[in-house]
Wavefront OBJ file of the C-alpha trace (Angstrom):
o trace
v 235.785 162.621 116.947
v 232.622 165.172 117.811
v 230.073 166.648 116.778
v 231.193 169.602 115.017
v 233.634 166.912 113.236
v 230.264 165.030 111.822
v 229.215 168.483 110.216
v 232.235 169.591 108.645
v 233.291 165.962 107.417
v 232.219 165.089 103.409
v 232.979 162.157 103.158
v 231.895 160.428 106.372
v 229.620 158.023 104.290
v 226.823 156.061 105.175
v 226.637 157.559 108.713
v 227.077 160.888 107.547
v 226.098 164.063 109.449
v 224.117 165.056 112.745
v 220.491 166.372 111.636
v 220.222 169.830 112.361
v 216.928 170.190 110.199
v 214.766 167.591 112.169
v 212.628 169.039 115.072
v 212.653 166.331 117.382
v 209.858 167.321 119.991
v 206.865 166.002 116.335
v 208.939 162.561 117.344
v 206.100 160.661 119.940
v 207.631 159.300 122.367
v 206.133 155.827 121.360
v 207.830 156.140 118.012
v 211.476 156.445 119.477
v 210.962 153.760 122.321
v 210.611 151.857 119.196
v 213.684 152.357 118.383
v 215.167 152.308 120.814
v 214.327 148.925 122.495
v 215.391 147.761 119.065
v 218.328 149.317 119.758
v 218.986 148.258 123.367
v 218.477 144.445 121.751
v 221.574 144.782 119.237
v 220.045 145.977 116.188
v 220.402 148.865 113.716
v 216.793 151.139 113.675
v 215.435 154.409 111.873
v 212.851 156.528 110.911
v 212.294 156.141 107.231
v 210.853 157.644 104.006
v 207.707 159.916 104.157
v 208.181 160.275 107.850
v 211.701 161.994 107.800
v 210.027 163.984 104.471
v 207.598 165.445 106.486
v 209.761 165.906 109.761
v 212.613 167.952 107.644
v 209.524 169.667 106.093
v 208.367 170.983 109.460
v 205.215 169.174 108.756
v 203.994 165.978 111.861
v 203.451 162.861 109.654
v 199.995 160.623 109.999
v 201.965 156.921 109.311
v 205.710 156.475 110.741
v 207.650 153.757 109.608
v 210.417 151.975 111.452
v 213.667 149.902 109.730
v 215.675 147.443 110.887
v 218.583 145.524 110.794
v 216.279 142.917 112.430
v 214.762 140.210 110.531
v 210.404 139.801 111.086
v 210.949 136.859 113.905
v 213.837 138.783 115.963
v 211.646 142.208 116.001
v 208.900 139.765 116.959
v 211.240 138.527 120.059
v 211.567 142.760 120.771
v 208.039 143.533 120.871
v 205.603 141.202 123.260
v 202.401 142.658 120.771
v 203.489 142.614 117.656
v 201.999 140.681 114.410
v 203.827 139.636 110.675
v 201.108 138.283 108.161
v 202.668 139.211 104.263
v 205.658 138.334 103.006
v 207.651 141.503 102.636
v 208.932 141.620 106.261
v 206.801 144.118 107.520
v 206.169 143.599 111.212
v 203.602 145.902 113.121
v 203.153 146.960 116.548
v 200.627 147.332 118.492
v 201.010 150.459 120.136
v 198.735 151.323 123.620
v 198.173 154.831 124.187
v 196.273 156.788 126.847
v 194.429 160.122 125.264
v 191.693 162.098 127.135
v 188.329 160.638 129.138
v 186.633 158.565 127.556
v 183.762 159.467 130.421
v 183.598 156.090 131.746
v 183.799 157.134 135.244
v 187.147 158.459 134.247
v 188.754 156.135 132.794
v 191.547 157.075 130.007
v 190.671 155.559 126.943
v 193.239 153.371 125.597
v 193.775 154.492 121.840
v 196.094 151.809 119.561
v 197.958 152.560 116.527
v 199.871 150.374 114.332
v 203.397 151.065 113.731
v 205.395 149.298 111.277
v 209.254 148.187 111.534
v 210.411 146.299 108.918
v 214.217 144.759 107.550
v 216.611 146.470 105.576
v 215.505 144.341 102.259
v 216.616 144.253 98.517
v 213.993 143.652 96.080
v 214.425 141.052 93.439
v 212.466 142.047 89.357
v 209.023 142.769 89.638
v 207.301 140.869 87.324
v 203.493 141.343 87.633
v 205.018 145.733 87.054
v 203.313 146.366 91.248
v 205.616 143.657 93.431
v 208.736 142.616 93.752
v 208.611 138.853 92.940
v 211.875 138.380 95.383
v 212.512 140.132 99.392
v 215.925 139.613 100.148
v 216.743 140.650 103.725
v 220.125 142.935 104.294
v 221.611 144.180 107.245
v 223.359 147.366 105.125
v 220.741 150.280 105.486
v 222.220 151.531 102.145
v 220.068 148.592 99.893
v 217.712 149.667 101.725
v 217.480 152.992 100.671
v 218.292 152.290 96.990
v 215.301 149.897 96.329
v 212.985 153.447 97.234
v 210.626 155.150 95.261
v 212.268 159.151 94.990
v 215.290 160.859 96.732
v 212.712 163.328 98.985
v 211.421 159.564 100.752
v 214.435 158.270 100.356
v 216.310 159.528 103.731
v 216.519 157.457 107.212
v 216.725 159.213 110.355
v 218.096 157.836 114.016
v 216.369 160.052 116.323
v 218.538 158.723 119.452
v 221.761 159.397 118.381
v 220.936 162.451 115.730
v 222.111 161.125 113.317
v 220.338 160.785 109.778
v 222.053 158.674 106.586
v 220.602 160.971 102.483
v 222.795 159.137 99.942
v 220.501 160.073 97.089
v 220.594 163.914 98.133
v 217.030 163.429 99.160
v 217.353 166.888 101.737
v 219.058 169.164 98.562
v 215.832 167.948 96.986
v 213.146 168.418 99.583
v 214.842 171.708 99.786
v 214.534 172.561 96.453
v 211.421 171.387 96.064
v 212.090 168.804 93.630
v 210.648 165.304 93.034
v 213.094 162.864 91.598
v 213.389 158.750 91.104
v 216.246 156.705 93.024
v 218.962 156.117 90.682
v 217.328 154.880 86.924
v 213.691 156.728 87.304
v 213.087 154.112 84.237
v 213.768 151.766 86.491
v 212.104 152.625 88.934
v 208.325 153.227 87.202
v 208.759 149.446 85.303
v 209.152 147.970 88.994
v 206.491 149.453 90.137
v 203.851 151.224 87.833
v 202.159 152.843 90.835
v 204.736 154.988 91.287
v 203.618 157.129 88.277
v 201.109 158.407 90.043
v 202.594 158.575 93.770
v 204.832 161.029 91.897
v 202.031 163.510 90.918
v 200.460 163.427 94.082
v 203.236 164.268 96.142
v 203.526 166.848 93.913
v 200.052 168.166 93.962
v 199.518 167.476 97.968
v 203.584 169.501 99.157
v 203.456 171.816 95.938
v 207.263 170.351 94.728
v 208.159 170.176 91.462
v 208.910 166.795 89.499
v 212.602 166.815 88.122
v 212.351 166.945 83.771
v 214.286 163.302 83.641
v 211.386 161.904 86.238
v 209.170 163.423 84.371
v 210.193 161.955 80.959
v 210.728 158.210 82.666
v 207.242 158.785 83.236
v 205.807 159.677 79.943
v 208.024 156.436 78.733
v 206.945 154.655 81.353
v 202.528 155.576 81.599
v 201.323 152.026 79.573
v 202.204 150.688 83.309
v 200.331 152.208 84.900
v 197.459 149.448 83.234
v 199.099 146.738 85.694
v 197.805 148.254 88.859
v 194.781 147.596 90.958
v 191.428 149.609 89.492
v 191.618 150.448 93.420
v 195.048 151.743 93.754
v 194.602 153.882 91.256
v 191.997 155.803 93.081
v 193.304 155.704 96.206
v 195.801 157.983 94.901
v 193.674 160.035 92.996
v 191.745 160.385 96.238
v 194.600 161.697 97.476
v 194.987 163.992 95.041
v 191.783 165.278 95.149
v 192.098 166.426 98.635
v 195.044 167.943 98.485
v 195.722 171.645 97.750
v 196.900 171.750 94.918
v 194.111 168.423 92.630
v 194.762 171.263 89.934
v 198.317 171.353 89.264
v 198.317 167.327 89.849
v 194.794 165.922 87.515
v 196.595 168.816 84.984
v 200.011 167.107 85.325
v 198.575 163.456 84.853
v 197.456 164.687 82.066
v 200.676 166.308 80.991
v 202.654 163.659 81.347
v 200.407 161.009 79.301
v 198.629 159.008 82.438
v 194.913 160.634 82.673
v 194.300 159.878 79.157
v 195.545 156.008 80.877
v 193.246 155.534 84.620
v 190.295 158.927 82.814
v 190.081 159.073 78.964
v 187.084 160.866 79.475
v 188.669 164.187 81.272
v 191.304 163.746 79.325
v 189.638 164.268 76.211
v 187.656 167.981 77.778
v 191.352 169.413 76.591
v 190.919 172.160 74.247
v 187.269 171.545 74.021
v 186.219 175.137 73.206
v 183.169 176.749 75.090
v 180.470 179.842 74.452
v 180.959 183.219 75.106
v 179.980 182.609 78.365
v 183.175 180.886 79.722
v 187.184 182.110 79.971
v 188.357 178.214 79.567
v 187.595 175.773 77.575
v 185.920 172.465 79.267
v 189.164 170.882 80.913
v 190.295 173.609 81.918
v 186.718 175.201 83.164
v 186.646 171.790 84.907
v 190.329 172.128 86.442
v 189.733 175.390 88.002
v 185.848 174.324 89.311
v 187.722 171.726 90.966
v 189.858 173.644 92.790
v 187.673 176.271 93.706
v 185.907 173.027 96.215
v 189.491 171.941 97.314
v 190.296 176.378 98.007
v 187.101 176.089 100.509
v 187.629 172.858 101.885
v 184.965 170.676 100.913
v 184.588 167.170 101.244
v 186.301 164.776 98.082
v 182.384 163.904 97.204
v 182.351 167.376 96.374
v 185.491 167.796 94.293
v 184.640 165.087 92.549
v 181.549 166.731 91.332
v 183.519 169.158 90.162
v 185.912 168.106 88.533
v 182.865 165.740 86.669
v 180.149 168.107 86.384
v 180.734 168.974 83.088
v 182.152 165.858 81.089
v 179.375 165.474 79.435
v 179.982 168.526 77.144
v 182.723 167.210 74.845
v 180.002 164.056 73.340
v 177.070 166.964 73.199
v 179.372 170.313 71.296
v 177.457 171.314 68.481
v 179.058 174.448 66.708
v 182.413 175.240 66.511
v 182.212 179.487 67.234
v 182.533 181.046 70.525
v 178.875 182.164 69.687
v 177.302 179.434 68.383
v 178.561 176.670 70.766
v 175.684 174.663 72.340
v 176.623 171.959 74.790
v 172.701 170.433 74.645
v 171.429 167.802 77.397
v 175.043 167.782 78.617
v 174.058 167.722 82.916
v 172.157 164.351 81.807
v 175.041 162.610 79.364
v 178.043 163.913 82.508
v 175.469 162.221 84.638
v 175.437 158.806 83.109
v 179.471 159.632 81.990
v 180.339 159.842 86.103
v 178.275 156.322 86.982
v 180.601 155.108 84.412
v 183.940 156.569 85.535
v 183.452 155.960 89.553
v 182.417 152.863 88.927
v 184.763 151.896 87.263
v 187.147 153.128 89.804
v 184.904 150.951 92.270
v 184.043 154.344 94.279
v 181.176 153.529 96.947
v 177.817 152.760 95.848
v 176.839 156.171 98.114
v 179.266 158.147 96.492
v 178.375 156.914 92.642
v 174.783 157.844 93.008
v 175.664 161.026 95.083
v 178.047 162.646 92.606
v 175.809 161.994 89.550
v 173.093 163.114 91.005
v 174.615 166.251 92.058
v 175.517 166.338 88.028
v 172.005 165.790 86.857
v 170.856 168.589 88.475
v 173.587 170.894 88.034
v 171.873 173.266 85.196
v 168.862 174.422 87.888
v 169.439 178.268 86.694
v 166.116 179.728 84.799
v 165.847 184.054 84.617
v 166.210 186.256 88.422
v 161.872 187.095 87.871
v 162.048 182.938 87.322
v 163.033 181.586 90.859
v 159.654 180.767 92.120
v 158.754 178.859 95.509
v 157.626 176.167 93.087
v 160.299 176.071 90.562
v 162.689 175.359 93.890
v 160.771 173.015 95.181
v 160.921 170.727 92.374
v 164.567 171.471 92.453
v 164.206 170.168 96.276
v 162.546 167.066 94.985
v 164.553 166.285 92.688
v 168.109 166.201 94.294
v 166.730 165.378 98.004
v 166.573 167.884 101.014
v 169.527 166.051 102.704
v 171.894 167.126 98.919
v 170.230 170.689 98.182
v 172.541 172.853 100.007
v 175.364 169.889 98.329
v 174.486 170.983 95.111
v 174.368 174.842 95.725
v 178.427 174.671 96.540
v 178.969 172.272 92.598
v 176.747 175.543 91.399
v 179.519 178.509 93.600
v 182.625 175.899 92.116
v 181.327 176.150 88.735
v 180.719 179.352 88.846
v 184.346 180.303 90.125
v 185.586 178.085 87.225
v 183.745 179.611 84.397
v 186.159 182.419 85.382
v 183.356 185.372 85.988
v 184.375 187.469 88.777
v 180.962 187.474 91.367
v 181.070 183.656 92.911
v 177.496 184.434 94.518
v 175.867 186.699 92.261
v 172.304 187.975 93.257
v 170.298 184.819 91.012
v 172.739 182.855 93.270
v 172.126 184.376 96.670
v 168.086 184.916 95.229
v 168.177 180.189 95.347
v 169.809 180.433 98.479
v 167.320 182.623 100.209
v 163.823 180.740 98.501
v 165.460 177.108 99.472
v 166.184 178.602 103.630
v 162.798 180.048 103.207
v 160.318 177.253 101.306
v 162.313 174.720 104.305
v 161.595 175.963 107.040
v 160.065 174.410 109.614
v 156.038 175.360 109.451
v 154.767 177.287 112.295
v 151.549 175.468 113.158
v 149.557 174.145 115.636
v 151.498 170.949 114.707
v 154.065 172.530 117.434
v 152.164 171.949 119.862
v 153.088 169.075 122.518
v 149.137 168.147 122.778
v 146.585 167.273 119.364
v 142.752 166.779 118.310
v 142.637 163.892 119.663
v 144.251 164.524 123.309
v 141.042 167.046 123.659
v 138.275 164.669 122.276
v 139.849 161.208 123.948
v 141.501 162.789 126.879
v 139.557 165.271 127.706
v 137.081 164.229 125.817
v 135.758 167.416 124.276
v 133.231 167.005 121.428
v 134.696 166.565 117.971
v 133.868 170.359 115.956
v 134.842 173.877 115.535
v 135.918 174.161 119.098
v 138.537 172.127 118.057
v 140.912 173.947 115.587
v 139.989 177.257 117.834
v 141.332 175.538 121.085
v 144.768 174.405 119.162
v 145.119 177.853 117.640
v 144.679 179.800 121.147
v 147.033 177.411 122.149
v 149.544 178.431 119.069
v 149.912 181.743 120.446
v 150.353 181.564 123.533
v 153.138 178.902 123.389
v 154.504 181.274 120.625
v 155.168 184.338 123.305
v 156.152 181.674 125.994
v 157.393 178.490 124.452
v 157.929 176.476 127.680
v 154.013 176.244 128.617
v 154.804 174.384 125.693
v 154.272 171.192 127.988
v 151.409 168.183 127.976
v 150.194 169.297 131.557
v 149.820 173.081 131.030
v 147.811 172.522 127.605
v 145.524 170.358 129.173
v 144.785 172.082 131.706
v 144.280 175.611 129.420
v 142.438 173.531 126.825
v 139.901 173.151 129.137
v 139.998 176.228 130.511
v 139.543 177.543 127.326
v 136.435 175.216 126.457
v 134.891 177.065 128.522
v 135.152 180.106 127.128
v 131.597 181.413 124.973
v 132.475 180.708 120.880
v 133.409 184.673 120.707
v 135.856 184.767 123.077
v 137.605 181.629 121.784
v 137.651 182.768 118.529
v 138.773 186.504 119.826
v 142.272 184.119 120.802
v 141.865 181.844 118.624
v 142.157 184.507 115.442
v 145.759 185.882 117.845
v 147.067 182.602 117.727
v 147.056 182.966 112.907
v 147.752 186.420 113.140
v 150.973 186.075 115.454
v 152.778 182.996 113.466
v 151.565 185.057 109.721
v 153.449 187.484 112.101
v 156.301 185.188 113.360
v 156.607 183.640 109.320
v 156.531 187.157 107.885
v 159.661 187.902 110.347
v 161.287 184.327 109.017
v 161.230 185.405 105.523
v 162.703 188.992 106.038
v 165.699 187.972 108.262
v 166.580 184.725 105.120
v 166.289 187.545 102.772
v 168.313 190.458 104.593
v 170.870 187.640 105.517
v 171.073 187.339 101.106
v 171.044 190.792 99.985
v 167.229 189.662 98.629
v 164.797 192.272 98.778
l 1 2 3 4 5 6 7 8 9 10 11 12 13 14 15 16 17 18 19 20 21 22 23 24 25 26 27 28 29 30 31 32 33 34 35 36 37 38 39 40 41 42 43 44 45 46 47 48 49 50 51 52 53 54 55 56 57 58 59 60 61 62 63 64 65 66 67 68 69 70 71 72 73 74 75 76 77 78 79 80 81 82 83 84 85 86 87 88 89 90 91 92 93 94 95 96 97 98 99 100 101 102 103 104 105 106 107 108 109 110 111 112 113 114 115 116 117 118 119 120 121 122 123 124 125 126 127 128 129 130 131 132 133 134 135 136 137 138 139 140 141 142 143 144 145 146 147 148 149 150 151 152 153 154 155 156 157 158 159 160 161 162 163 164 165 166 167 168 169 170 171 172 173 174 175 176 177 178 179 180 181 182 183 184 185 186 187 188 189 190 191 192 193 194 195 196 197 198 199 200 201 202 203 204 205 206 207 208 209 210 211 212 213 214 215 216 217 218 219 220 221 222 223 224 225 226 227 228 229 230 231 232 233 234 235 236 237 238 239 240 241 242 243 244 245 246 247 248 249 250 251 252 253 254 255 256 257 258 259 260 261 262 263 264 265 266 267 268 269 270 271 272 273 274 275 276 277 278 279 280 281 282 283 284 285 286 287 288 289 290 291 292 293 294 295 296 297 298 299 300 301 302 303 304 305 306 307 308 309 310 311 312 313 314 315 316 317 318 319 320 321 322 323 324 325 326 327 328 329 330 331 332 333 334 335 336 337 338 339 340 341 342 343 344 345 346 347 348 349 350 351 352 353 354 355 356 357 358 359 360 361 362 363 364 365 366 367 368 369 370 371 372 373 374 375 376 377 378 379 380 381 382 383 384 385 386 387 388 389 390 391 392 393 394 395 396 397 398 399 400 401 402 403 404 405 406 407 408 409 410 411 412 413 414 415 416 417 418 419 420 421 422 423 424 425 426 427 428 429 430 431 432 433 434 435 436 437 438 439 440 441 442 443 444 445 446 447 448 449 450 451 452 453 454 455 456 457 458 459 460 461 462 463 464 465 466 467 468 469 470 471 472 473 474 475 476 477 478 479 480 481 482 483 484 485 486 487 488 489 490 491 492 493 494 495 496 497 498 499 500 501 502 503 504 505 506 507 508 509 510 511 512 513 514 515 516 517 518
């Protein structure tokens, strides 16, 4: 039977057709070699799961999974550098790859990657709602595919024979942008509660909609999520936040009753009305703020801060009409609530500290005329120099989340300008490669007013020609200056002070011009 016959035959059984959906050039040679070695040893082998889904989507997979008819001991016999340390049959095969030069005498850098190779298997009951009680190895790829979570992940591909096995119409669901459970969805989620939030995470990551029957099963089985270790939920939550559409994922988690289980504080923000400064309720405002951070490709910690920055509003809300609603102290309450949430989800202590600090100080605005350098200095002290620009980024997210057209208004630009001005490295004699102690101890120049005059005179020269700022030149020049009459030395020092002031004024003018501030 030729390739065209295979494509035209709709009753082929397992090996249903050659693939015209997958670009083999996206599959690294070392991955194909694993399949080749297993097949040469007499076993069948396929790529399976998320990597096949990504290949169909024309995306380069982050991870590669191989499934085979070989048992763990047989897999270990095929590959010299392999290890088997679990009860689910997965063997890790170490692949050594050469990259670019590592800088050591031109030698090529060697990297190690682990490719997971798993036997076809069937699974027994899931008593703990997460792991199968019994794993049985199989000789049939069909047994392996039927245990998978979603149809888009239940596709096997043989890159050597270019054959795809798609028992559950996963390719069609990928084409239709649909997430659908394999077989009976209620059973799938009852087996493993993590699949509930994985469905939502996939929706946010790849922009697929969840099939209605699968949605209904998620709602009916949502309590199963309580059986899952919080670290695993956090990992899925992080992937959701780091996707292109975190707002979509969180909204879907709320709709399907998952958010109320793993983050009830955020769920309670739904329908909490705000004052006239906002276009949306607290929940939508938080989602839009988080989405802004994602749209700007900012890191996880900023996205977390954007998502939770107003989490303290529901418990601090006073008033019912948009004209009289207030949330006094919500930033303080919100920081405490966020600390509880992040610690409950077992985020690292540094993440908790950073996110809660931004939330605590995110309400730093005042009237434009009251924005002073001293106020900005206090803000920098509160949040730390290393965090100040992140705080401004959070404010951008906050503003976008209100629905206002300008994300960078005059007031915010003035803050940015003043922050840069306050944080400018000072232009003073401290920039010199020598100091007063050098003049007194090394050059035996008498302590007194002359020391300051000499340093300011040297500063004028260095500001004019930075290349003169060396110990050798400055010590030689200092001795020359020490021999001058005091009036001449005083004139040279005054030039240094004027030059310093002019440069500072120029720097501030450039900063204000950059931010369109007068």
